[in-house]
C-alpha positions in Angstrom: 0.0 0.0 0.1 1.4 3.6 -0.8 0.6 6.5 1.2 1.0 9.8 -0.7 2.0 13.0 1.4 2.4 16.4 0.1 6.1 17.4 0.3 7.8 20.3 2.1 7.4 23.5 -0.1 11.3 23.6 -0.5 12.2 19.8 -0.5 10.4 17.2 -2.5 12.3 14.7 -0.3 10.6 15.7 3.1 6.9 15.7 4.1 4.9 18.7 4.5 5.3 20.0 8.2 1.7 19.8 8.7 1.7 15.8 8.1 5.0 15.0 10.1 3.1 13.3 12.7 1.3 11.1 10.3 4.4 10.5 8.4 6.2 9.2 11.4 3.4 6.9 12.3 3.3 5.4 8.8 7.1 5.1 8.8 6.5 2.5 11.7 4.5 0.0 9.5 6.6 -1.9 7.4 3.9 -2.9 4.8 3.4 0.6 3.6 5.5 2.6 1.2 5.6 6.3 1.2 5.9 9.0 -1.6 5.7 12.6 -1.6 4.5 15.1 -4.2 4.7 18.8 -4.9 1.4 20.0 -3.9 1.9 23.6 -4.6 3.1 23.1 -8.2 0.4 20.4 -8.9 -2.5 22.5 -7.9 -1.1 25.4 -10.2 -1.4 22.8 -13.1 2.2 21.7 -13.3 2.7 18.0 -14.1 2.7 15.6 -11.0 6.2 15.0 -9.5 6.5 12.3 -7.1 9.5 11.4 -5.0 10.8 8.8 -5.3 10.2 8.2 -8.8 10.1 4.3 -8.5 7.4 4.1 -6.1 4.7 1.4 -5.6 2.1 1.2 -8.1 -0.7 -0.7 -6.4 -3.4 0.9 -4.1 -2.9 4.4 -2.8 -4.1 6.5 0.0 -3.6 10.3 -0.3 -3.1 12.1 2.9 -3.0 15.8 2.2 -4.6 19.1 1.5 -7.9 19.0 -0.3 -7.9 19.1 -4.0 -10.7 19.9 -6.5 -12.4 16.7 -8.2 -10.4 17.0 -11.5 -7.2 17.2 -9.5 -7.9 14.0 -7.7 -8.7 12.2 -11.1 -5.0 13.8 -11.9 -3.5 11.9 -9.0 
């Protein structure tokens, strides 16, 4: 299972500070994979950028800021 978090504004390799506690909790579960994406760029219409690029491609739970319906489809 992949858990997708918004990244820190300045660092795609770190979780957004608002989600640190949730991120740390997920890190304790070995069966979950974690990826980050640049939320700010994505909502402005830029292509979805995910770190790491080689991420799990199965089921995904998005844990982040709200998006418009069309943006959820884009995920």
